[in-house]
VOGU-3710 file (C-alpha; in Angstrom, 3 decimals, decimal comma):
1> mqtirqlfih> 26,918/-26,105/1,201  28,311/-24,124/4,161  28,498/-21,045/1,972  24,959/-21,409/0,986  23,809/-21,697/4,646  25,863/-18,567/5,571  23,976/-16,810/2,904  20,592/-17,309/4,657  21,905/-16,371/8,018  23,331/-13,039/7,001
11> pylymlivli> 20,970/-10,171/6,331  22,164/-9,217/2,881  19,583/-11,504/1,093  16,841/-10,092/3,156  18,000/-6,718/2,358  17,772/-7,358/-1,263  14,169/-8,732/-0,934  13,078/-5,702/1,056  14,604/-3,456/-1,668  12,831/-5,401/-4,467
21> gtalkfyhld> 9,530/-5,198/-2,565  9,930/-1,543/-1,838  10,769/-0,720/-5,369  7,724/-2,527/-6,667  5,521/-0,211/-4,671  6,326/2,448/-7,238  5,669/0,000/-10,264  2,390/1,003/-12,075  1,414/3,028/-9,158  -0,500/5,497/-11,265
31> dnllwidevy> -1,800/2,996/-13,853  -4,315/1,051/-11,842  -7,981/2,052/-11,752  -8,792/5,030/-9,407  -11,693/3,601/-7,741  -14,582/5,326/-5,886  -13,118/5,074/-2,312  -9,966/6,835/-3,429  -12,116/9,756/-4,691  -13,797/9,749/-1,471
41> tvqhtsgipg> -10,335/10,028/0,295  -9,748/13,256/-1,578  -13,221/14,598/-0,677  -12,742/13,681/3,009  -9,252/15,394/3,131  -10,932/18,569/1,668  -13,051/18,771/4,850  -16,224/19,560/2,566  -19,169/17,134/2,748  -19,472/14,954/-0,161
51> sayparipvn> -22,931/16,292/-0,675  -21,531/19,869/-1,229  -19,281/18,603/-4,056  -21,975/18,629/-6,869  -23,023/22,071/-5,723  -19,704/23,524/-6,595  -20,279/22,668/-10,221  -21,997/25,425/-12,254  -25,598/24,328/-13,527  -26,684/24,487/-17,261
61> eirsskfyfd> -22,865/25,400/-18,188  -20,415/23,443/-20,201  -16,997/23,102/-18,653  -13,954/21,124/-19,516  -12,965/17,848/-17,671  -9,908/20,014/-16,350  -12,302/22,065/-14,445  -13,856/18,965/-12,824  -10,420/17,622/-12,081  -9,376/21,062/-10,508
71> tyrlnkqdyn> -12,226/20,786/-8,015  -10,241/17,811/-6,683  -6,926/19,568/-6,894  -7,021/20,857/-3,301  -4,112/23,080/-3,596  -5,750/24,973/-6,409  -8,921/25,359/-4,263  -6,835/27,135/-1,667  -8,594/25,515/1,365  -7,657/26,733/4,867
81> ifaqlkgllt> -6,261/23,889/6,897  -8,332/24,930/9,948  -11,501/25,042/8,002  -10,718/21,660/6,696  -10,181/20,221/10,241  -13,502/21,808/11,323  -15,193/20,309/8,481  -13,695/16,820/9,358  -14,602/17,102/12,960  -18,166/17,871/12,027
91> stqlnplhyp> -18,519/14,940/9,863  -19,129/11,317/10,703  -16,005/9,344/10,171  -14,863/6,018/11,512  -11,235/6,713/10,397  -10,525/10,273/11,103  -6,745/10,016/11,508  -5,895/9,455/7,829  -7,296/12,857/6,683  -5,322/15,381/8,812
101> llmvwyrivg> -2,157/13,711/7,794  -3,197/13,940/4,293  -3,951/17,645/4,630  -0,406/18,117/5,499  0,923/15,761/2,798  -0,644/17,178/-0,308  0,414/20,632/0,704  4,185/19,447/0,654  4,056/16,738/-2,010  1,188/17,637/-4,339
111> ddfvhfrlfs> -2,531/17,119/-4,788  -2,843/14,912/-7,829  -4,583/11,613/-7,019  -1,192/9,799/-7,523  0,248/11,939/-4,594  -2,401/10,525/-2,322  -1,313/6,974/-3,227  2,356/8,069/-2,544  1,364/8,723/0,987  0,286/5,142/1,410
121> vlvfivtvpf> 3,881/4,070/-0,110  5,615/6,226/2,310  3,694/4,575/5,216  4,608/1,133/3,973  8,320/2,232/3,801  8,150/3,533/7,395  6,350/0,427/8,583  9,175/-2,035/7,358  11,824/-1,080/9,904  9,151/-1,136/12,772
131> llllarklfd> 8,205/-4,718/11,755  11,778/-5,557/11,694  12,267/-4,223/15,274  9,100/-5,923/16,222  10,168/-9,401/15,049  13,583/-8,973/16,512  12,016/-8,065/19,867  9,646/-10,735/19,924  11,915/-13,607/18,896  15,080/-12,153/20,228
141> sdlagwmaag> 16,756/-12,630/16,844  18,205/-10,254/14,172  17,600/-13,002/11,591  13,752/-13,179/12,422  13,580/-9,390/12,127  15,007/-9,473/8,581  13,036/-12,445/7,492  9,754/-10,718/8,682  10,797/-7,462/6,956  11,272/-9,410/3,758
151> lyavspyfhl> 7,941/-11,193/3,805  6,111/-7,863/4,445  7,891/-6,114/1,727  6,909/-8,638/-0,921  3,518/-9,566/0,446  0,964/-9,098/-2,399  -1,740/-8,382/0,188  0,158/-5,477/1,791  1,318/-4,319/-1,764  -2,218/-3,907/-2,763
161> faqearyyil> -3,158/-1,521/-0,004  0,282/0,300/-0,137  -0,811/1,507/-3,669  -4,250/2,601/-2,649  -5,213/6,135/-1,372  -7,012/4,683/1,579  -6,486/4,403/5,290  -5,751/0,595/5,679  -2,017/0,567/5,359  -1,685/3,479/7,684
171> wggilvvlhy> -3,928/1,624/10,220  -1,779/-1,565/9,694  1,530/0,418/10,067  0,316/2,029/13,345  -0,597/-1,322/14,853  2,857/-2,705/14,060  4,344/0,310/16,061  1,836/-0,370/18,754  2,896/-4,089/19,185  6,532/-2,831/19,343
181> aflqalqrnq> 5,756/-0,291/21,977  3,785/-2,879/23,790  6,538/-5,361/24,082  9,053/-2,747/25,051  6,691/-1,414/27,904  6,432/-5,034/29,179  10,046/-5,678/29,168  11,377/-2,284/30,358  8,506/-1,067/32,468  9,552/2,676/31,763
191> vkwwsaytvt> 7,361/5,594/31,498  8,559/6,511/28,014  7,463/3,105/26,792  4,212/3,029/28,485  3,619/6,738/27,270  4,711/5,649/23,594  2,106/2,744/23,938  -0,599/5,072/25,124  0,009/7,558/22,387  0,110/4,910/19,699
201> aslslyaspv> -2,995/3,070/21,008  -4,921/6,314/20,801  -3,815/6,913/17,320  -4,779/3,385/16,369  -8,394/3,952/17,511  -8,462/7,097/15,422  -7,178/5,123/12,446  -9,908/2,430/13,081  -12,222/1,606/16,003  -11,442/-2,020/15,169
211> slviiaghav> -8,135/-1,375/16,950  -10,100/-1,941/20,171  -9,805/-5,701/19,433  -6,071/-5,522/19,487  -5,966/-3,323/22,543  -8,201/-5,959/24,328  -5,932/-8,684/23,245  -3,170/-6,929/24,940  -5,218/-6,523/27,898  -5,739/-10,499/28,079
221> fvsiirkdlw> -2,125/-10,951/27,470  -1,068/-8,836/30,433  -3,702/-10,493/32,642  -2,141/-14,028/31,668  1,443/-13,238/31,271  2,411/-10,082/33,167  -0,119/-9,716/36,069  2,559/-7,542/37,911  2,133/-4,774/35,281  -1,659/-4,757/35,042
231> qrfgislliv> -1,919/-1,560/37,293  0,377/0,467/34,585  -1,386/-1,111/31,717  -4,734/-0,358/33,251  -3,703/3,305/33,680  -2,443/3,529/29,950  -5,746/1,997/28,924  -7,833/4,373/31,012  -5,977/7,358/29,295  -6,487/5,862/25,808
241> lmiyvpwala> -10,187/5,468/26,203  -10,371/9,037/27,724  -8,623/10,371/24,542  -11,002/8,373/22,410  -14,258/9,203/24,229  -15,030/12,352/22,210  -14,849/10,688/18,988  -16,683/7,586/20,202  -19,488/9,828/21,476  -19,598/11,303/17,935
251> iffnldeiih> -19,936/7,868/16,550  -22,621/6,868/19,050  -24,731/9,969/18,339  -24,504/9,359/14,541  -24,801/5,606/14,889  -27,909/5,271/12,556  -26,116/7,167/9,838  -23,226/4,937/10,283  -25,202/1,773/10,137  -26,971/3,092/6,978
261> alswqtnkqf> -23,667/3,817/5,351  -22,460/0,227/6,168  -25,561/-1,421/5,044  -23,847/-2,251/1,722  -21,815/-4,965/3,672  -25,126/-6,930/4,114  -25,501/-9,642/1,477  -28,996/-9,251/-0,060  -28,633/-11,783/-2,741  -28,425/-14,978/-0,855
271> qvafwlpflg> -28,175/-16,394/2,621  -24,605/-16,656/3,872  -23,775/-20,228/4,775  -21,915/-20,739/7,981  -18,723/-22,007/6,169  -18,476/-19,014/3,726  -16,910/-16,593/6,077  -14,518/-19,192/7,117  -13,553/-19,830/3,489  -13,037/-16,238/2,934
281> qlfflisifa> -10,764/-15,909/5,949  -8,667/-18,949/4,865  -8,186/-17,528/1,391  -7,230/-14,198/3,237  -4,459/-15,981/5,119  -3,078/-17,398/1,898  -3,429/-14,024/0,029  -0,832/-12,430/2,394  1,636/-14,471/0,566  -0,061/-15,733/-2,621
291> fkldylttfe> -2,484/-13,664/-4,594  -2,194/-14,720/-8,256  -6,174/-14,594/-8,689  -8,572/-11,783/-7,982  -10,938/-13,997/-6,164  -13,827/-11,537/-5,959  -13,715/-11,136/-9,788  -13,179/-14,888/-10,450  -16,102/-15,936/-8,241  -18,377/-13,141/-9,566
301> rmsanmppda> -17,941/-14,366/-13,131  -19,340/-17,914/-12,217  -18,056/-19,169/-15,507  -16,907/-22,707/-16,398  -13,797/-21,163/-18,071  -10,934/-21,123/-15,985  -8,776/-18,005/-15,548  -5,281/-18,057/-17,227  -3,312/-18,049/-13,853  -5,804/-20,630/-12,144
311> ltaflfnmiv> -3,349/-23,494/-12,145  -0,322/-21,342/-11,020  -2,578/-19,846/-8,417  -3,662/-23,217/-7,163  -0,080/-24,533/-6,974  1,124/-21,248/-5,114  -1,907/-21,475/-2,754  -1,224/-25,068/-1,784  2,458/-24,303/-1,094  1,488/-21,411/1,115
321> lvilvmsfva> -1,184/-23,353/2,728  1,221/-26,161/3,723  3,756/-23,655/5,139  0,846/-21,918/6,970  -0,400/-25,145/8,549  3,120/-26,201/9,563  3,873/-22,660/11,079  0,603/-22,716/13,221  1,349/-26,283/14,218  4,741/-25,192/15,352
331> lfrrtgkvir> 3,202/-22,146/17,126  0,965/-24,390/19,251  3,247/-27,166/19,837  6,832/-25,923/19,876  6,758/-22,281/20,731  6,886/-20,544/24,172  3,786/-19,449/25,904  4,729/-15,650/25,557  5,102/-15,626/21,732  2,200/-18,068/21,291
341> yfllliiipg> -0,304/-15,963/23,334  0,940/-12,717/21,847  0,339/-13,740/18,241  -2,844/-15,830/18,825  -4,484/-12,861/20,833  -4,029/-10,806/17,613  -5,289/-13,338/15,159  -7,986/-15,357/16,739  -10,201/-12,612/18,241  -10,105/-10,520/14,755
351> lllfyvndli> -10,966/-13,556/12,946  -13,869/-14,463/15,266  -15,280/-10,996/15,279  -15,621/-10,894/11,528  -16,801/-14,476/11,311  -19,568/-13,842/13,835  -20,455/-10,319/12,231  -20,868/-12,134/8,928  -23,254/-14,678/10,370  -25,259/-12,072/12,235
361> rngmtswwwr> -25,623/-9,604/9,427  -25,514/-12,016/6,634  -22,490/-10,140/5,398  -19,276/-10,961/3,424  -16,777/-8,700/5,270  -14,492/-11,894/5,772  -14,020/-11,721/1,995  -13,455/-7,901/1,943  -9,865/-8,361/3,293  -9,030/-4,699/3,779
371> ylmfigpavi> -10,898/-4,834/6,969  -8,595/-7,827/8,185  -5,519/-5,473/7,881  -4,867/-5,763/11,624  -4,334/-9,436/11,491  -1,904/-9,668/8,549  1,313/-8,660/10,351  0,695/-11,259/13,060  0,441/-13,955/10,434  3,770/-13,030/9,000
381> lvitnflykh> 5,239/-13,231/12,348  3,694/-16,786/12,636  5,573/-17,789/9,472  8,647/-16,157/10,518  8,577/-17,938/13,951  8,583/-21,281/12,039  11,295/-20,569/9,457  13,932/-18,508/11,203  14,493/-21,252/13,857  15,189/-23,829/11,165
391> tekgnllssv> 17,279/-21,295/9,181  19,424/-20,417/12,162  20,181/-24,305/12,444  21,190/-24,412/8,862  18,065/-26,107/7,553  18,122/-25,690/3,753  14,413/-26,689/3,289  13,497/-23,876/5,626  15,705/-21,375/3,502  14,235/-22,584/0,383
401> sylvlafigi> 10,756/-22,357/1,781  11,463/-18,633/2,428  12,756/-18,058/-1,063  9,706/-19,716/-2,474  7,430/-17,454/-0,460  9,412/-14,464/-1,645  9,215/-15,635/-5,359  5,478/-16,249/-4,987  4,911/-12,888/-3,392  6,896/-11,008/-6,181
411> ssivtiagar> 5,088/-12,960/-8,901  1,710/-12,186/-7,512  2,644/-8,376/-7,131  3,609/-8,508/-10,993  0,200/-10,047/-11,689  -1,576/-7,370/-9,602  0,342/-4,582/-11,319  -0,791/-5,912/-14,857  -4,489/-5,707/-13,828  -6,644/-2,627/-14,212
421> hwhignqmnv> -8,049/-3,207/-10,668  -7,768/-5,839/-8,053  -10,099/-7,439/-5,325  -12,757/-4,719/-5,499  -15,240/-6,709/-7,743  -16,410/-7,022/-11,313  -18,630/-3,862/-10,942  -15,440/-1,825/-11,394  -15,276/-3,069/-15,063  -18,293/-0,793/-15,827
431> ylenarliak> -16,128/2,269/-15,212  -13,493/0,778/-17,622  -15,993/0,156/-20,410  -17,620/3,656/-19,889  -14,194/5,198/-20,272  -13,304/3,175/-23,315  -16,411/4,214/-25,117  -16,080/7,826/-24,209  -12,221/7,844/-24,938  -12,831/6,744/-28,632
441> seqpllitdl> -14,490/9,930/-29,399  -12,393/12,917/-30,672  -14,533/15,579/-28,940  -17,117/14,137/-26,823  -19,673/16,163/-24,641  -21,011/14,430/-21,642  -24,429/15,533/-20,237  -25,279/14,792/-16,425  -27,159/16,249/-13,683  -25,059/14,993/-10,927
451> annrsmidlm> -28,196/14,020/-8,949  -26,015/13,084/-5,871  -22,450/12,949/-4,671  -22,259/9,268/-5,815  -22,929/10,465/-9,425  -20,073/12,929/-9,104  -17,650/10,182/-7,782  -18,652/7,864/-10,654  -17,962/10,602/-13,271  -14,648/11,548/-11,708
461> vvlrecnsdr> -13,513/7,809/-11,983  -14,583/7,603/-15,598  -12,959/10,881/-16,556  -9,615/9,916/-15,007  -9,760/6,661/-16,745  -10,402/8,298/-20,003  -7,107/10,240/-19,768  -8,342/12,797/-22,131  -8,267/16,772/-22,144  -10,721/16,854/-25,002
471> idilraspgi> -13,771/16,021/-22,864  -16,426/18,677/-22,090  -19,147/18,324/-19,403  -22,656/19,837/-19,357  -23,981/19,746/-15,724  -27,632/20,272/-16,474  -30,592/20,741/-14,234  -33,084/18,043/-14,601  -35,703/20,542/-16,123  -33,170/22,277/-18,429
481> ddvagvighk> -34,768/24,080/-21,387  -33,203/24,209/-24,922  -30,166/21,920/-24,477  -29,263/22,566/-28,157  -29,175/26,249/-27,513  -26,738/25,627/-24,640  -24,626/23,514/-26,969  -24,736/25,953/-29,694  -22,459/25,446/-32,729  -19,705/23,764/-30,771
491> dytdiyviya> -18,324/20,900/-32,779  -18,766/17,816/-30,649  -18,248/14,448/-32,355  -20,390/12,480/-29,911  -22,873/13,617/-27,192  -23,586/11,158/-24,347  -25,893/11,266/-21,383  -24,364/9,534/-18,371  -25,097/9,171/-14,663  -28,361/11,160/-15,261
501> sdelienlrs> -31,569/11,026/-13,236  -34,609/9,665/-14,822  -36,126/13,083/-14,834  -33,348/14,569/-16,819  -33,477/11,585/-19,338  -37,169/12,091/-19,882  -36,665/15,778/-20,500  -33,940/15,196/-23,013  -36,038/12,585/-24,696  -38,865/15,167/-25,074
511> qfdgqmqkld> -36,399/17,754/-26,463  -34,708/15,358/-28,829  -37,455/13,160/-30,058  -36,209/10,243/-32,064  -32,643/11,430/-31,613  -31,899/9,938/-28,118  -30,583/6,441/-28,473  -29,921/4,277/-25,377  -26,660/2,352/-26,071  -26,860/-1,355/-25,720
521> lkgissiwki> -23,355/-2,376/-25,275  -21,905/-5,081/-23,085  -20,358/-3,937/-19,823  -21,426/-0,196/-19,922  -23,767/1,530/-17,591  -26,867/3,261/-18,527  -25,681/5,602/-21,276  -27,755/7,471/-23,801  -26,517/9,049/-27,101  -27,996/12,259/-28,819
531> lgign> -27,724/12,045/-32,429  -27,680/14,750/-35,035  -26,585/17,924/-32,950  -23,334/19,505/-32,311  -21,614/18,185/-35,338
//
């Protein structure tokens, strides 16, 4: 029994868990659906406005799918990094920090879509030791540091975003560093640590303006716990705000455009009940450790048929919920004021912000958990606070609870890896079905007019999912004449019209009277097929 207790006190077990969690970040990294936001990431990195991308495709010419992919291979486009930065600075971005880093990254590592995902994996790996240092600093315990690092490594929530070519994991990682610099500055009160806090806080705002909630929480913490350091903190805060003012002004002057871009977050299908955002946040807290079900997809189906993993997910969720409740009770009742205030001032303001936002805007952002990234590390620290104390005392139940959480996390990660997409909604299945239809053809031709940038994005998602170099694309003008002549005698087995404007479709129907057939297949988007030409 003593040997077992020693196993949980030493770091080797937790090192193994960290290694397993890190290795899993590479598991099926390139297999999951490349979804639209990840394509936008590449576009933003190029520094070219999204509206300009369709203009880079020749009109009324047939090109291979490779040509389309090459427009997103930024090394092949030979962009000048200064021109890219200039393009970024003249765009309206809430998260501008991500893209300059990617501009350097793809030049070193590569410019395929998977390389952009690898950047997120690297950020995750770099974050692990900082979370270890943060937990060790906060709890004054090496064991707490290793336990927190292990939970982070096998968290299915963080795993999901560590495999996405989006800014979320970068934002979360910077905030972990920010919390660590903050605690060091408070304890040591040295210029180097206040400077580190100032720089990191500035970077966090450029990663996401929501970081202001975290910085405000730090200000409240200083006001309550360390009033003697308010002057130094105030100077740091003033410098941070001055550094961010230029971008804040850019956001202000383009506020209408930003509000329009975020209008999709407003739910137009039904009135959001007061309890629905709260329920979303509860599931979010659980999903940090247990994520066996894709809740968005499950709830969208509205089916009486239970998903295969529903029972397992329910059991896992209940276990995590019990541990969460006990951890928060311990935080309120048996934890010192410094730790309690530090963690609660990260968690509560963020949850309240999104709860109120959803009620005011009739939104569902409390269910889009990527925006709650800034809360996740603090929740891991709450669990760590509860478990490490009992583990240090040799409590086997606490040690077993930790192993159960690690097992649930790893099991959830394996489930996520086996899915084509996760927590981005049922609408993503349309891309999968479109790709399956097209990939069945030996030599397909796709006709589209790329009426807008979103059409270009949609097409790229489908082309990548097809994973075929036999696909040709005719980017046609809506008023194109003699499509049959453009196609000529090329031997296409199937000709599909996809992501086309109504004007182009009507034009093609007039040219191929009786040969245009709208496909009525379950799950696909509006696709037409032209019969009797090209083969």
